[in-house]
N, CA and C atoms as an extended XYZ file, in Angstrom:
225
Properties=species:S:1:pos:R:3:atomname:S:1:resname:S:1:resid:I:1 pbc="F F F"
N        59.166       65.288      120.080 N   MET     1
C        61.092       65.398      119.968 CA  MET     1
C        60.788       64.561      119.012 C   MET     1
N        61.777       64.763      117.657 N   ILE     2
C        62.519       63.938      116.856 CA  ILE     2
C        63.810       63.625      116.900 C   ILE     2
N        64.772       62.765      117.195 N   ARG     3
C        65.632       62.994      117.765 CA  ARG     3
C        66.362       62.924      116.123 C   ARG     3
N        67.138       62.835      116.302 N   VAL     4
C        68.542       62.804      114.484 CA  VAL     4
C        70.027       62.558      114.717 C   VAL     4
N        70.032       61.450      114.274 N   ASP     5
C        71.921       61.536      114.726 CA  ASP     5
C        72.847       62.419      114.704 C   ASP     5
N        73.663       62.637      115.053 N   TRP     6
C        74.703       63.420      114.955 CA  TRP     6
C        75.588       63.722      113.674 C   TRP     6
N        75.430       62.795      112.137 N   SER     7
C        75.985       62.866      111.619 CA  SER     7
C        75.087       63.906      110.159 C   SER     7
N        73.758       63.787      110.777 N   GLN     8
C        72.246       63.718      109.616 CA  GLN     8
C        72.399       65.182      110.210 C   GLN     8
N        72.329       65.426      111.800 N   LYS     9
C        72.670       66.953      111.897 CA  LYS     9
C        73.860       67.959      111.089 C   LYS     9
N        75.366       67.118      110.963 N   ARG    10
C        76.279       67.880      110.689 CA  ARG    10
C        76.157       67.805      109.107 C   ARG    10
N        75.636       66.804      108.536 N   GLU    11
C        75.533       67.268      107.199 CA  GLU    11
C        74.405       68.317      106.092 C   GLU    11
N        73.043       68.321      107.595 N   LEU    12
C        72.414       69.380      107.288 CA  LEU    12
C        72.843       70.656      107.542 C   LEU    12
N        73.731       70.909      108.209 N   LEU    13
C        74.862       72.575      108.935 CA  LEU    13
C        75.550       72.724      107.769 C   LEU    13
N        76.364       71.916      106.993 N   LEU    14
C        77.434       71.668      106.798 CA  LEU    14
C        76.289       72.103      104.612 C   LEU    14
N        75.169       71.329      104.473 N   GLU    15
C        74.460       71.692      103.372 CA  GLU    15
C        74.080       73.290      103.458 C   GLU    15
N        73.848       73.780      104.318 N   LYS    16
C        73.162       75.215      104.887 CA  LYS    16
C        73.726       75.932      105.296 C   LYS    16
N        75.460       75.408      105.059 N   ARG    17
C        76.600       76.211      105.023 CA  ARG    17
C        76.440       77.850      106.345 C   ARG    17
N        76.127       76.715      107.383 N   VAL    18
C        76.074       76.881      108.880 CA  VAL    18
C        78.148       77.269      109.058 C   VAL    18
N        77.774       78.314      109.421 N   LYS    19
C        79.666       78.486      110.371 CA  LYS    19
C        79.824       78.646      111.262 C   LYS    19
N        80.459       78.437      112.366 N   GLY    20
C        80.741       79.005      113.330 CA  GLY    20
C        81.631       79.982      113.607 C   GLY    20
N        81.077       80.954      114.641 N   VAL    21
C        82.212       81.832      114.585 CA  VAL    21
C        82.302       81.841      116.328 C   VAL    21
N        83.404       83.029      116.220 N   ASP    22
C        83.953       83.500      118.314 CA  ASP    22
C        82.474       84.237      118.569 C   ASP    22
N        82.479       84.029      120.161 N   VAL    23
C        81.517       85.087      120.774 CA  VAL    23
C        81.129       86.365      120.365 C   VAL    23
N        82.439       87.144      120.237 N   LYS    24
C        82.255       88.283      119.983 CA  LYS    24
C        81.849       88.802      118.718 C   LYS    24
N        82.676       87.558      117.805 N   GLU    25
C        81.565       87.748      116.586 CA  GLU    25
C        79.784       87.197      116.648 C   GLU    25
N        79.644       86.644      117.070 N   ALA    26
C        78.728       86.456      117.356 CA  ALA    26
C        77.460       87.765      117.964 C   ALA    26
N        78.213       87.968      118.851 N   LEU    27
C        77.462       89.219      119.361 CA  LEU    27
C        77.038       90.336      118.530 C   LEU    27
N        78.413       90.560      117.569 N   ARG    28
C        78.613       91.821      116.582 CA  ARG    28
C        77.436       91.412      115.256 C   ARG    28
N        77.844       89.938      115.029 N   LEU    29
C        76.221       89.948      114.252 CA  LEU    29
C        75.145       90.307      114.896 C   LEU    29
N        74.950       89.843      115.696 N   GLN    30
C        73.763       89.656      116.619 CA  GLN    30
C        72.883       91.151      116.575 C   GLN    30
N        74.196       92.004      116.915 N   LYS    31
C        73.388       93.431      117.214 CA  LYS    31
C        73.191       93.867      116.156 C   LYS    31
N        74.476       93.885      115.125 N   GLU    32
C        74.452       94.777      113.455 CA  GLU    32
C        73.296       93.854      112.468 C   GLU    32
N        72.925       93.119      112.785 N   ASN    33
C        72.072       91.940      111.422 CA  ASN    33
C        70.755       91.746      111.757 C   ASN    33
N        70.874       91.840      113.260 N   ASN    34
C        69.671       91.314      113.922 CA  ASN    34
C        69.853       89.416      113.767 C   ASN    34
N        70.812       88.763      113.728 N   PHE    35
C        71.623       87.375      113.606 CA  PHE    35
C        71.234       86.836      114.868 C   PHE    35
N        70.259       85.525      114.349 N   LEU    36
C        70.164       84.601      115.650 CA  LEU    36
C        70.970       83.345      116.089 C   LEU    36
N        71.687       83.975      117.563 N   ILE    37
C        72.813       83.015      118.148 CA  ILE    37
C        72.248       81.765      118.475 C   ILE    37
N        72.664       80.265      118.088 N   LEU    38
C        72.344       79.422      118.056 CA  LEU    38
C        73.376       78.216      118.797 C   LEU    38
N        73.087       78.588      120.315 N   ASP    39
C        74.204       78.002      121.790 CA  ASP    39
C        73.721       76.422      121.135 C   ASP    39
N        74.973       75.746      120.954 N   VAL    40
C        75.040       74.213      120.645 CA  VAL    40
C        75.547       73.657      121.491 C   VAL    40
N        75.464       74.295      122.589 N   ARG    41
C        76.511       73.122      124.051 CA  ARG    41
C        75.792       72.914      125.071 C   ARG    41
N        76.098       71.776      124.963 N   PRO    42
C        75.297       71.293      126.135 CA  PRO    42
C        73.610       72.130      127.365 C   PRO    42
N        73.038       71.485      127.153 N   GLU    43
C        71.499       72.247      128.091 CA  GLU    43
C        72.448       72.791      129.662 C   GLU    43
N        73.109       72.245      129.942 N   ALA    44
C        73.406       72.606      131.561 CA  ALA    44
C        74.777       73.676      131.262 C   ALA    44
N        75.326       73.490      130.190 N   LYS    45
C        76.247       74.649      130.515 CA  LYS    45
C        75.744       76.106      129.606 C   LYS    45
N        74.864       75.852      128.405 N   TYR    46
C        73.954       76.717      128.238 CA  TYR    46
C        73.229       77.538      129.743 C   TYR    46
N        72.254       76.768      130.732 N   LYS    47
C        71.847       77.339      131.559 CA  LYS    47
C        72.724       78.166      132.536 C   LYS    47
N        74.078       77.867      132.699 N   GLU    48
C        75.291       78.878      133.302 CA  GLU    48
C        75.229       79.646      132.671 C   GLU    48
N        75.139       79.852      131.830 N   GLY    49
C        74.999       81.442      131.309 CA  GLY    49
C        74.891       81.665      129.408 C   GLY    49
N        74.155       82.021      128.897 N   HIS    50
C        74.306       82.568      127.870 CA  HIS    50
C        74.352       83.598      126.862 C   HIS    50
N        74.523       83.802      125.939 N   PRO    51
C        74.304       85.738      125.057 CA  PRO    51
C        72.550       85.793      125.438 C   PRO    51
N        72.080       87.093      125.941 N   PRO    52
C        70.685       87.499      125.513 CA  PRO    52
C        70.339       86.928      124.093 C   PRO    52
N        69.241       86.267      124.053 N   GLY    53
C        68.265       85.620      123.268 CA  GLY    53
C        68.859       84.467      122.095 C   GLY    53
N        69.970       84.238      122.949 N   ALA    54
C        70.504       82.583      122.430 CA  ALA    54
C        69.462       81.098      122.738 C   ALA    54
N        69.160       80.675      121.510 N   ILE    55
C        68.362       79.924      121.533 CA  ILE    55
C        69.632       78.091      121.586 C   ILE    55
N        69.279       77.405      123.028 N   ASN    56
C        70.011       76.251      123.200 CA  ASN    56
C        68.990       75.405      121.740 C   ASN    56
N        70.513       74.458      121.297 N   VAL    57
C        69.958       73.424      120.074 CA  VAL    57
C        71.444       72.740      120.112 C   VAL    57
N        71.450       71.596      121.186 N   GLU    58
C        72.743       70.449      121.516 CA  GLU    58
C        72.486       70.220      120.381 C   GLU    58
N        73.949       69.959      119.719 N   MET    59
C        74.318       70.198      118.698 CA  MET    59
C        75.425       69.018      118.470 C   MET    59
N        76.643       68.577      119.596 N   TYR    60
C        77.276       67.706      118.901 CA  TYR    60
C        76.914       66.554      120.283 C   TYR    60
N        77.879       65.717      120.101 N   ARG    61
C        78.335       64.318      120.880 CA  ARG    61
C        79.407       64.317      122.261 C   ARG    61
N        79.133       64.023      122.774 N   LEU    62
C        80.633       63.725      123.913 CA  LEU    62
C        81.101       62.541      123.292 C   LEU    62
N        82.778       63.003      122.863 N   ILE    63
C        83.640       62.033      122.508 CA  ILE    63
C        84.425       61.833      124.116 C   ILE    63
N        84.731       60.952      124.487 N   ARG    64
C        86.264       60.398      125.364 CA  ARG    64
C        86.998       61.660      124.907 C   ARG    64
N        87.653       62.573      126.249 N   GLU    65
C        88.504       63.418      126.149 CA  GLU    65
C        89.069       64.697      125.095 C   GLU    65
N        87.375       64.621      124.354 N   TRP    66
C        87.351       65.972      123.533 CA  TRP    66
C        86.789       67.023      124.180 C   TRP    66
N        87.517       67.884      123.593 N   THR    67
C        87.102       69.063      124.222 CA  THR    67
C        86.278       69.639      123.567 C   THR    67
N        85.338       70.800      124.199 N   PRO    68
C        83.918       71.852      123.450 CA  PRO    68
C        85.071       72.159      122.590 C   PRO    68
N        85.936       73.045      122.099 N   TRP    69
C        87.199       73.400      121.471 CA  TRP    69
C        87.247       72.365      120.390 C   TRP    69
N        87.701       71.234      120.854 N   ASP    70
C        88.162       69.920      119.782 CA  ASP    70
C        86.631       70.011      119.086 C   ASP    70
N        85.786       70.199      119.804 N   ILE    71
C        84.388       69.065      118.912 CA  ILE    71
C        84.119       70.714      118.123 C   ILE    71
N        84.225       71.928      118.320 N   ALA    72
C        83.601       73.070      117.730 CA  ALA    72
C        84.177       73.184      116.261 C   ALA    72
N        85.448       73.127      116.470 N   ARG    73
C        86.477       73.274      115.251 CA  ARG    73
C        86.213       71.842      114.227 C   ARG    73
N        85.645       70.522      114.285 N   ARG    74
C        85.328       69.645      113.516 CA  ARG    74
C        83.982       70.493      112.784 C   ARG    74
N        83.440       71.144      113.635 N   LEU    75
C        82.241       71.324      113.022 CA  LEU    75
C        82.196       72.184      111.561 C   LEU    75
């Protein structure tokens, strides 16, 4: 597995115009357009529960005192 640092991942996402959506919108897009859901949470959270067909691609780094919402907003 090739490890890429966070800044490279972020730049690639921005270049490809990948955007975050809330859960309700993600499920609608998956159902209506056969979109793939990438769950960017840590693997442990993904294993606790995730949408059917979602793939775990851990994309964020932990920053002290940041919540997952803070991190998602910065994506």
